[in-house]
N, C-alpha and C positions, 0 to 999 in steps of 0.2 A: 727229239729230246725226251728222255724217259720221265715217267711220272713217278714221284716219290711214293713209296709204300707207306702205310700208316705207321709212323714212329712218333708216338705222342711227345716224346722228349724233344723232338726237333721242330715241333710246330711253333714254338716261341723263338726260333732261330732262323728266320727266312734268309738272312745273308749267308749263313753257313750252307743252307740247302742250295741256294742259287750258285754258290761257289763250286758246288760239285756237279754243276751242269744239269740240274734237275728242276722241274717246274713244281711250284707250290700251288696245289689246287685245294679249294674248300672241300671239306668232307662231304658236303651235300652233293657235290658234283662227281663224287667218286663212287664206283661200284663196290660197295662194301655191305656186309651183312648188318642186320639191325642191332645185333649185340655189340658189334664194333662201334656203331654210332652211339649206343648207350654208354659203352666204356669210355669213348672219347668225351662225351658230355660230362660224365662223372669225373674224369681226369681234369677237364677244364675247370670244373667247380673246385676241386681239391687244389689245383694249381693257384687259382685266384685266392682261396682262403690262405694258402701257404704264403703267398706274396703279401696278403694283408697282415698276417701275423708276424712277418719279418719287419719289425719296427726299425731295424738298423737301416733299411732302405727308404724309410719315410722322410719326407721333406719337413722343414720346420713348420710350415703351415698345417700339414697333416697331424703332426705331433700336438700342436696347440689345439687344433680343432678336436682331436680325439680326447685330449685331457679335459677340456671344458665340457664336451658332450658326456663324458663318463661321470663327471661331478654332477652335472644337471640330471642325468639318469638316476644316480644314487639319491639325490635330494628328492626327485619326483617319486621314487620308490618309497622313500621314507614318508613323504606326504600322503601317498595313497594308502600305505599300510596304517599310518596313524588315523586317517579318516575312517578306515574300515573298523579298526579296533575301538575307536571312540564312539562310532555309530552303534556298535554292538553294546557297549557299556550304556549308551543313552537309551537304547531299546529296553535293556534290562531294568534300568532305573524307571523308565516310563511304565513298564509292566507293574513294577512295585507300587508306584504312586497312583496310577490310574485304575489298576485292577485289583491287585492283591490286598492292599491296605483298605480301600473302600469296602471290598467284600467282607473283610475281617471285621471292620467297624459295624457294617450293617448287620451281620449275623450276631455280633455281640449285643447290639441294641435289641434285636429280636429276642435274644436269650434273656436279657435283663427285663424287658417288658412282659415277657411270658411269665416270669416269676412274679412280677407285680400283679399281673392279671389274676393269677391263681390265688394270691393273697386277697385280692378284692372279691373274688368269688366266695372265698370262705367268709369274709366279712358280710357279704350279702346273705349267706345262709344264716349267719348269727344275728342279723339285724332284728331289732325289736319292733320297729315301726315301718310302715310303708314308705315314709319319706326317706328314712335312712337306707332302706333297701334300694330305692330308686337312685339315691346318690351314688351308691357303689356300682350299680348297674351302668350308670352313665360313665363312671370312671373306667369300667371295663370296656365299654364301647369306644371311648376315646382312645384308650391305649391299644385296643385291637385295630383301630383305623391307622394309628401310627405304625404298628407292626406291618400292616398291609402295604404302606408306603415304602418301608424299608425293604420288604420282600420284592416289590415291583422294581425298585432301584437295583437290587441284587440281581434279579433275573436279566436285566439289560446287559450286565457285564459277564454273563456266563459264556465261557469259550470252550470248556472241556466237557467231554462226554460224561465223565465221572461226576463232575459237579452238577450237570444237568439231571442226571439220574437221581442224585440225592435231593435236589430241589423238588423234583416231582414227588418223591416220597414225603418231603416236608409239606408240600401243598395238600396232599391227600390226608396226611395225619392232622393237619391244622383244620381242614374242612370237617373231619370227623369230630375233632375236639370242639369246634364252634357249635356244631349241631347238638352235641351232648350238653354243652353249656347252656344253649338256648332252652333245651328241654328242662334242665335243672332250674333255670330262672322262672320258667312257666310254673313249675311246681311250687317254688317259693312264693311267687306272686299270688298263687291260688290259696296260700296259707296251709299247704300240705307239707308240713315240716317233716313228719316221719317218712312220707314217701320220698321227699327230697334227699333225706339222709341215706335212705336205702338206694336210691338211684345214684347218688354220689359214689357209694361203695361199689355198686355193680357195673355202672357204665361210665360215669364221668371220670372217675379217678384213673381207670385203665386207659381211657382215651388221652388223658393228660400225660400219663406216664409214657405212652408211645410217642406223643408229640414232643415232650421234653427230651426224650432219648435222641430223636433225629436232630433236634436243635443243638443238643450237646455235641453230637457227631459232626455236624456241619461247622459248628464254631471251632472245634478242635482241628478239623481238616483245613479250614481257612487260616487258622493261626499257623499251622505247619507250612501251608503253601506260601504265606507271607514271609515266613522265616527263610524258606528255601529260595524264594525270589530275591530276598535281601542278600543271601549268601551268593547267589549267582551274580547279582549286580556288583557286589564287592569283588568277587573273583574277576569279573570282566574289567573292572577298573584297574585292579592290580596287574592283570595280564596286559592290558593296554599300556600301562605305565612301564612294565618290564620290557615289553617288545619295543616300545618307542625309545626307551633309554638305550637298549641294546643296538637298535638300528642307528641311533644317533652316534653312538661310539663307533660303530662299524663304518659309517659315512666319514667320520673324522679321521679314523685310521686309514681307510682307503684313500681319502683325499690327500693325506700326508704321504702315503706310499707312492701314489701315482704322481703327485707333485714332485717328489724326489726323483722318481724315474724319469719324469718329463724333463726336469732340470738337467739330470745326468745325460739324457739323450741329446738335449740341445747343446750341452757343453761338448759332447763328443762331435756333433755335427760342426759346431763352430770351430772346434779345435782342428778338425780335418780341413775346414775351409781356410783357417789361418795357415795351416801347413802348406796347403796348395798355393795360397797367395804368396807365402814366403818363398816357396820353391819357384813359383813363376817370377817373383821379383829377382831372385838370385839368377835365374836363367836370363832374365832381361838384362841384368847387370853384366853377366858374362858375355851375352851377345853384344852389348854395347862396347865392352872391352875389346871383343874380337873385331868389331867394326872399327874401333879407334886404332887398334894395332894394324888392321889392314890399310886404313887411311894413312897411317904414318909410314907403312912400308911403301905404299904407292907414292907418297910425297918424296921419300928418300930416293926411290927409283927414278922419279921424274927429275930430281936434282942431279943425280949422277948422269942421266942422259943429257941434261943441259950442260 
């Protein structure tokens, strides 16, 4: 008995092959080239996909299963996408609340206290008595300690290289300013007013100017950063709202479309079943009539023989 050559279209028709007096052998048992095996595997995959896409041949169970699976997949996609988008919005809001705003507030406090300290330094220079001078020096020390606390808190939340670089500049300028201020206070405490005024002009004021410039720079930078963070947070929320709404509408529309297609497909299948049952019923009625007619003919023949 001859062995069938590779004809991919006939591998799904074993009855037709056997009717031609040929043997159907698995491709693994046939002496074929590797590319023929690959071609057959690709054809088998395409054939199965084609059969899967042919919904007209699906059973009612397959149709219902596919419909519910599709709706569940769409809802799951909506849930996953919503989670990702809302998580991004939450991260942006967290960055604004935990990082940008505290840094902006801390630098604003440093800026405010630096201005107050400078005024207290001037009051120290203008003090008439040692008690008054000591009072303003204590005010300066207390506000300087508060500034140091704000700077320590600020340093803990630094995440960007640019911010780190500016903070190092600020720390160096502040150290130089404090050193010049201590030297100025020493001259004031020694009663050397003229030397203190000259030192203020030559050393202390330039050090304060440099320190105030970097404080202003960082305050502006943090304000802009907080504004940008707020804008990003707002955009993330709007984007999440838009995409979630769009996907929700898509799920609703897709659900309606596939529900209509599913109902239409079921109606077709049930209609065909009804037609088949009706035809079978008609055939049964016709067969019963033929049997009845045959019985009547036999009865008449028996009566005539009798």
